[in-house]
C-alpha positions, 0 to 999 in steps of 0.5 A: 049629532052628525051635524054637530060633528060636521060643524065642529070640524068646520069651525076647527078647520077655519080656526087653524087656517086663520091661525096659520095665516096670522103666523105667516103674516107675522113672519113676513112683517117681522122680516120686513121690520128687520130689513128696514131696521137694518138698513136704516141704522146709521150708527150700527153694523149690518150683516150682509149675506152675499149668497144667491137669492135661492141659497138664502131661501132654500138653505136658510139665513141668519134672521138679522142679515140682509141678502145682497147677492155678490153679483148685485152687491155694487148696487147697494154700495150707497146703502152700505156706506151708511153703516159703521161696520159691514159684516159679510157672510156666505156659505163658507167665507169665500164669496164674503172675501170677494165681496170684501175686496170689491167693497174696499175697491169702492172705498169702504173700509169698515168691512169684515168677512164673517165667514159662514152665515151660520156663524152670524151673531144677531144683535 
């Protein structure tokens, strides 16, 4: 009888581990799809979170946003020019305003300060 219990425990352990990995893979795939969808949508808006990578990971983020930190934003200007509208978010709206001014200086005029990332409304 103890072999049956050990076998059952082993089976259940493997089952839950495989479900856990599947969930992680789906989450990563979902994030990957979201980013590729967002950056390939020429007629749509993009929500750009300009917080640091650490803030993005540790403090959370809107699922429909991409993370282009303020200090790396100029590296993504060509990508952002492809969108009809760019909505910038951060922790409070201050960095989003800085980013808005930076992008306007680079010739983009379809920019909006969306304030705190928690205000992001995903399509």
